[in-house]
TILOPA-643939 format. One record per residue (C-alpha): residue in three letters; z, x, y. Coordinates in steps of 0.001 Angstrom, whole numbers, padded with zeros to 6 digits, always signed. Each point is the difference from the previous one (the first is absolute). Layout:
% residues N
AlaZXY;...
END
This chain:
% residues 77
Met-025536+017566+011822;Arg+002674-001474-002163;Thr+002944-001415+001452;Leu+003399+000832-000526;Asp+002349-001574-003005;Tyr+003108-001099+000972;Asp+000808-001060-003323;Leu-000665+002811-001455;Tyr+002070+001851+002061;Leu+002625-002666-000140;Thr+000194+000581-004064;Ile+000028+004121+000513;Gly+002866-000610+001993;Leu+002347-002078-002414;Val-001034+002008-003345;Ile+000765+003371+001741;Ala+003027-001484+001432;Val+001090-001390-003739;Phe-000743+003368-001326;Ser+002112+001720+002358;Val+002761-001587-000357;Pro+001159+001400-003212;Ala-000308+003561+001695;Val+002361-000967+002860;Val+002648-001543-002780;Ser-000686+003307-002209;Ala+000815+002327+002903;Leu+003171-002098+001312;Ser+000917+000425-003514;Asp-000357+003563-000264;Asn+001915+000332+003470;Arg-003427+001238+001238;Thr-001793-000650+003095;Pro-002544-002418-000299;Arg-002600+002295+002083;Val-003112-001320-001603;Ala+000700-002976-001099;Ala+001041-001012+003410;Val-003262+001130+001614;Val-002238-002096-002567;Leu+002168-003410+000789;Ile-000781+000878+003835;Ile-003580+000518-001062;Ser-000075-003490-002129;Gly+001679-001754+002675;Cys-002042+000871+002337;Leu-002882-001021-002312;Val+001522-003354-000216;Ala+000458-000694+003891;Trp-003185+001047+000736;Ala-002089-002360-002089;Ala+002644-002635+000827;Thr-000581+000853+003850;Ser-003468+000266-000181;Lys-001108-002783-001960;Pro-000780-003127+002340;Gly+002499-002391-001058;Gly+002034+002312-002320;Tyr+001697-000710-002968;Thr+002699-002024-001243;Leu+001804+000739-003274;Asp-001337-002769-001656;Gln-003852+002035+000268;Ile+001362+003021-001128;Pro+000410-000670-003848;Thr-003843-001075+000554;Val-001464+002332+001872;Ile+001268+002753-002343;Val-001582-002034-003184;Asn-003092-000314+002166;Val-000095+003553+000862;Val+000766+001396-003594;Gly-002848-002574-001097;Arg-002726+001208+002387;Tyr+000409+004114-000844;Leu+001224-000068-003520;Gly-001693-002917-000911;
END
């Protein structure tokens, strides 16, 4: 059985959060309610929080770029 990959969940949560920010800005600039973008931000926040609290020792801000590069290299390389 494979263990959970907290680094992957952290990376997915951060990527989803980055892509949802333009949707929030677009909705607010058009005077619309950013419903879908807000739900996506909540989901990405939950992924990041779950990964950070579930990993033994957690993450520091210095580790995050290294974690992202390692995940991208592992799954795309």
